[in-house]
C-alpha positions as CSV (number, residue, x, y, z in Angstrom):
1,X,139.0,72.2,120.9
2,X,141.9,72.7,118.5
3,X,143.2,76.2,117.7
4,X,141.5,76.3,114.3
5,X,138.1,75.4,115.8
6,X,138.6,77.9,118.5
7,X,139.3,80.7,116.0
8,X,136.3,79.8,113.9
9,X,134.1,79.8,117.0
10,X,135.5,83.1,118.1
11,X,134.9,84.7,114.7
12,X,131.4,83.4,114.6
13,X,130.6,84.8,118.0
14,X,132.1,88.1,117.1
15,X,130.1,88.3,113.9
16,X,126.9,87.5,115.8
17,X,127.7,90.1,118.5
18,X,128.4,92.7,115.8
19,X,125.2,91.9,114.0
20,X,123.2,92.1,117.3
21,X,124.9,95.4,118.1
22,X,124.2,96.7,114.6
23,X,120.5,95.8,115.0
24,X,120.3,97.4,118.4
25,X,122.1,100.5,117.3
26,X,120.0,101.0,114.2
27,X,117.5,103.8,114.9
28,X,113.9,102.7,115.0
29,X,111.6,103.9,112.2
30,X,109.0,106.5,113.0
31,X,105.6,105.1,112.3
32,X,103.1,107.3,110.4
33,X,99.5,106.5,109.4
34,X,98.3,108.1,106.1
35,X,94.7,108.2,105.1
36,X,93.8,108.4,101.4
37,X,90.7,110.3,100.1
38,X,89.4,107.3,98.2
39,X,90.2,103.7,97.1
40,X,93.5,102.4,95.8
41,X,93.0,104.0,92.3
42,X,95.4,105.9,90.1
43,X,96.1,109.0,92.3
44,X,96.8,106.8,95.3
45,X,100.0,105.7,93.5
46,X,101.6,109.0,94.4
47,X,101.6,107.8,98.1
48,X,102.1,104.1,97.6
49,X,105.0,104.3,95.1
50,X,107.5,106.1,97.6
51,X,106.9,103.2,100.0
52,X,107.4,100.5,97.4
53,X,110.7,102.2,96.3
54,X,111.9,102.4,99.9
55,X,111.9,106.2,100.0
56,X,110.0,106.5,103.3
57,X,112.3,104.0,105.0
58,X,115.4,105.7,103.7
59,X,114.2,108.8,105.7
60,X,113.6,106.8,108.8
61,X,109.8,106.4,108.4
62,X,107.5,103.4,108.5
63,X,104.4,104.8,106.6
64,X,101.1,102.9,106.4
65,X,98.9,104.1,103.6
66,X,95.2,103.2,104.0
67,X,92.3,103.5,101.6
68,X,89.3,105.5,102.6
69,X,86.5,103.6,104.4
70,X,83.7,105.4,106.0
71,X,85.1,108.6,107.5
72,X,87.3,110.8,105.2
73,X,90.9,111.9,105.8
74,X,89.9,115.1,107.6
75,X,87.8,113.2,110.1
76,X,90.5,110.5,110.6
77,X,93.3,113.0,111.2
78,X,91.0,115.2,113.4
79,X,90.1,112.2,115.5
80,X,93.7,111.5,116.2
81,X,93.8,108.0,114.6
82,X,95.9,109.2,111.6
83,X,98.9,111.5,111.3
84,X,98.5,112.5,107.7
85,X,95.9,112.4,105.0
86,X,94.9,113.5,101.5
87,X,91.8,115.8,101.3
88,X,90.1,118.5,99.4
89,X,91.2,121.9,100.6
90,X,87.6,123.3,100.4
91,X,86.4,120.6,102.7
92,X,89.3,121.3,105.1
93,X,88.3,125.0,105.1
94,X,84.7,124.0,105.9
95,X,85.9,121.9,108.8
96,X,87.9,124.7,110.3
97,X,85.0,127.2,109.9
98,X,82.4,124.9,111.4
99,X,84.5,123.4,114.2
100,X,86.4,126.3,115.7
101,X,86.7,124.5,119.1
102,X,87.8,121.2,117.7
103,X,90.8,120.0,119.8
104,X,92.6,118.7,116.6
105,X,92.2,120.7,113.4
106,X,94.3,119.3,110.5
107,X,96.4,121.7,108.5
108,X,97.4,121.6,104.8
109,X,101.1,121.2,104.3
110,X,101.5,120.6,100.6
111,X,99.3,121.2,97.6
112,X,99.0,118.3,95.2
113,X,96.1,119.3,92.9
114,X,96.9,122.9,92.1
115,X,93.5,123.2,90.5
116,X,90.3,121.4,91.4
117,X,89.7,118.3,89.2
118,X,85.9,119.0,89.4
119,X,84.0,119.4,86.2
120,X,80.4,119.1,84.8
121,X,80.0,116.3,82.4
122,X,77.1,115.7,80.0
123,X,76.5,113.6,76.9
124,X,76.5,115.5,73.6
125,X,73.1,114.3,72.7
126,X,71.7,116.3,75.6
127,X,72.4,119.5,73.6
128,X,74.5,120.9,76.4
129,X,77.6,122.6,74.9
130,X,78.4,125.4,77.3
131,X,78.0,126.2,81.0
132,X,75.1,128.5,80.2
133,X,73.2,125.6,78.8
134,X,73.0,124.0,82.3
135,X,70.3,126.5,83.4
136,X,67.1,124.6,84.2
137,X,68.7,121.2,83.7
138,X,68.7,118.2,86.0
139,X,72.1,117.6,87.6
140,X,73.2,114.7,89.7
141,X,76.0,113.9,92.2
142,X,76.4,112.4,95.7
143,X,75.6,115.1,98.3
144,X,79.2,115.2,99.4
145,X,80.7,115.5,95.9
146,X,83.2,118.4,95.8
147,X,81.9,119.5,92.4
148,X,78.4,119.7,93.6
149,X,79.3,121.6,96.8
150,X,81.3,124.2,94.9
151,X,78.8,124.4,92.0
152,X,77.6,127.8,93.2
153,X,81.0,129.2,92.5
154,X,81.0,127.7,89.0
155,X,77.4,128.9,88.4
156,X,78.3,132.5,89.5
157,X,81.4,132.6,87.3
158,X,79.4,131.4,84.2
159,X,76.0,133.0,84.8
160,X,74.2,129.7,85.3
161,X,70.7,130.0,86.6
162,X,68.7,127.6,88.8
163,X,69.3,123.8,88.3
164,X,67.6,120.8,89.8
165,X,69.7,118.4,91.8
166,X,69.3,114.6,92.2
167,X,71.3,112.7,94.9
168,X,72.6,109.2,94.6
169,X,75.4,106.9,95.8
170,X,78.7,107.3,93.8
171,X,78.4,104.1,91.8
172,X,75.1,105.2,90.3
173,X,76.1,108.7,89.1
174,X,77.4,107.9,85.6
175,X,74.8,105.0,85.2
176,X,72.0,107.5,85.7
177,X,73.5,109.9,83.2
178,X,73.8,107.2,80.6
179,X,70.3,106.0,81.3
180,X,69.0,109.5,80.6
181,X,67.8,110.1,84.2
182,X,70.1,113.2,84.4
183,X,71.2,115.9,82.0
184,X,74.6,116.3,83.5
185,X,76.7,115.3,86.5
186,X,79.5,116.8,88.6
187,X,82.6,114.9,89.6
188,X,86.3,114.7,89.4
189,X,87.2,114.4,85.7
190,X,89.5,111.5,86.1
191,X,86.7,109.6,87.9
192,X,83.5,110.3,86.0
193,X,85.1,110.4,82.5
194,X,86.6,107.0,82.9
195,X,83.4,105.7,84.5
196,X,81.4,106.9,81.5
197,X,83.8,105.1,79.1
198,X,83.5,102.0,81.2
199,X,79.8,102.2,80.6
200,X,80.3,102.2,76.8
201,X,80.3,105.9,76.1
202,X,82.9,107.1,73.7
203,X,85.0,110.0,74.9
204,X,84.1,112.1,71.8
205,X,80.4,111.8,72.8
206,X,81.1,113.4,76.2
207,X,81.0,117.1,77.0
208,X,83.5,118.1,79.8
209,X,83.3,121.5,81.4
210,X,86.2,121.7,83.8
211,X,85.8,124.1,86.7
212,X,89.5,125.2,86.3
213,X,88.9,126.5,82.7
214,X,85.6,128.1,83.6
215,X,86.6,130.8,86.0
216,X,86.9,128.7,89.2
217,X,90.3,129.2,90.8
218,X,90.0,126.7,93.7
219,X,92.9,124.6,94.8
220,X,92.1,120.9,94.9
221,X,93.5,118.2,97.1
222,X,96.3,118.7,99.6
223,X,98.3,116.7,102.1
224,X,97.0,117.4,105.6
225,X,98.8,116.9,108.8
226,X,97.9,116.6,112.5
227,X,99.0,119.6,114.7
228,X,100.3,116.9,117.1
229,X,102.7,115.6,114.4
230,X,103.7,119.2,113.5
231,X,104.5,120.0,117.2
232,X,106.1,116.7,118.3
233,X,107.7,115.2,115.1
234,X,108.4,118.1,112.7
235,X,111.4,116.3,111.3
236,X,109.3,113.2,110.5
237,X,106.8,115.4,108.6
238,X,109.5,117.1,106.6
239,X,111.0,113.6,105.8
240,X,107.7,112.4,104.6
241,X,107.2,115.3,102.2
242,X,110.7,114.8,100.9
243,X,110.1,111.1,100.2
244,X,106.7,111.9,98.7
245,X,108.2,114.5,96.3
246,X,110.9,112.0,95.2
247,X,108.2,109.4,94.4
248,X,105.9,112.0,92.8
249,X,108.6,113.0,90.3
250,X,108.9,109.3,89.2
251,X,105.1,108.8,89.1
252,X,104.7,111.8,86.8
253,X,107.5,110.7,84.6
254,X,106.6,107.0,84.6
255,X,102.9,106.5,85.4
256,X,103.1,102.8,84.5
257,X,105.8,102.2,87.1
258,X,103.8,103.9,89.8
259,X,100.7,101.9,89.0
260,X,102.9,98.7,89.2
261,X,103.6,99.7,92.8
262,X,99.9,100.2,93.4
263,X,99.1,96.8,91.9
264,X,101.6,95.3,94.3
265,X,99.7,96.9,97.1
266,X,96.2,95.9,95.9
267,X,96.0,93.0,93.5
268,X,92.5,94.1,92.4
269,X,93.9,97.2,90.6
270,X,93.1,97.3,86.9
271,X,96.5,98.3,85.5
272,X,95.3,99.6,82.2
273,X,92.5,101.7,83.6
274,X,94.5,103.1,86.5
275,X,97.4,104.1,84.3
276,X,94.8,106.1,82.3
277,X,93.4,107.6,85.5
278,X,96.8,108.6,86.8
279,X,97.7,110.2,83.5
280,X,94.4,112.1,83.5
281,X,95.0,113.2,87.0
282,X,98.4,114.6,86.1
283,X,97.0,116.4,83.1
284,X,93.9,117.9,84.7
285,X,95.1,118.7,88.3
286,X,98.8,118.4,88.8
287,X,100.8,119.6,85.7
288,X,98.7,122.7,85.3
289,X,99.5,126.3,84.4
290,X,98.9,127.2,88.0
291,X,101.4,124.7,89.3
292,X,103.9,125.9,86.7
293,X,103.5,129.4,87.9
294,X,103.3,128.9,91.6
295,X,105.5,125.8,91.9
296,X,104.5,122.2,92.7
297,X,103.3,121.8,96.3
298,X,103.0,125.5,96.9
299,X,100.3,128.1,96.9
300,X,99.7,131.9,96.7
301,X,98.2,133.5,99.7
302,X,95.9,136.0,97.8
303,X,94.5,133.0,95.9
304,X,94.0,131.1,99.2
305,X,92.2,134.1,100.7
306,X,89.9,134.4,97.7
307,X,89.1,130.6,97.9
308,X,88.4,131.0,101.6
309,X,85.8,133.7,100.9
310,X,84.2,131.7,98.1
311,X,84.0,128.5,100.1
312,X,82.5,130.2,103.1
313,X,79.7,131.6,100.8
314,X,79.2,128.4,98.8
315,X,79.2,126.1,101.8
316,X,77.3,128.5,104.1
317,X,79.7,128.0,106.9
318,X,78.9,129.0,110.5
319,X,81.9,131.2,110.6
320,X,84.3,132.9,108.1
321,X,87.0,130.5,106.9
322,X,90.3,131.2,108.7
323,X,92.6,131.1,105.6
324,X,95.7,131.8,107.7
325,X,94.9,128.7,109.9
326,X,94.4,126.0,107.2
327,X,97.9,126.3,105.6
328,X,101.5,125.7,106.9
329,X,104.1,125.7,104.1
330,X,107.1,125.7,106.4
331,X,107.8,122.0,106.0
332,X,107.9,121.9,102.2
333,X,111.1,120.4,100.7
334,X,113.7,122.5,98.9
335,X,112.9,124.0,95.5
336,X,115.1,121.4,93.9
337,X,113.2,118.6,95.5
338,X,109.9,120.2,94.4
339,X,111.1,120.3,90.8
340,X,108.9,117.3,89.8
341,X,107.1,118.6,86.8
342,X,108.6,117.5,83.4
343,X,110.5,120.1,81.5
344,X,108.6,121.8,78.6
């Protein structure tokens, strides 16, 4: 071997050694499993987009985001199969109240929907114009629907009398309303409103009675975490929320870009529809007066306590809702990182 060949070989070996050392020295990513509350639709982009942009990885995380199938996020996290999830805070309160001895009780760590997206929707031709008009009417929703379960709070705030409930699977809810089998339905606005439009109903022919503007001050969906994650990997939880907040700011500013990330995750995503759904989610549940006042991701303890009392009564829980046990805001990012809402 001549001198030149020897030097080339030595350089190549050194490069390979350095590369191997670099790979060995690189810290392993912390795996986290995240469970959505529903399918890969508009709101899911908030959790998929940070992964597509590399924000989780930048913070040392390997995050797997899964669509809901069967059991919801609360059950998945409570069973120990998932570290994090996206769930309705009222449902989380119910779980705590009815399962005081559960070995794993998920905890809310960040508020995403400062106000519940639930609303009552009817067709104008029904004659329903106000909440009071619902008395004596036939309403429909799946038995687990958040709007149906918290309807007693809505009814009390608006002096609504007795109503008759019809139960169906989610895909049939809006179809039954259009067919005239129901007078009104409950559901998340960004779901039922778009479903009605997809069935040929014009938006101007739909009456929407949002809970948030009819005296119902419930928080909506939150990020939940396993107590095991909180105890054993607090830095990973904090890193996740930081990465999420960074992605959320972009999703709010550029919904189309966030839905592009969602489309890359699930090729069946209808881009046009899901951009509309994400925008409607932002308008009705995220960029709200409450979020502006309290701060994105955060909550006020007096409002949380009031919600706990209302949920315990509406859901008929076995025990009082332990408001102090369902929330842990100590892992929230800095105020600067949580400044995700557009300037007005």
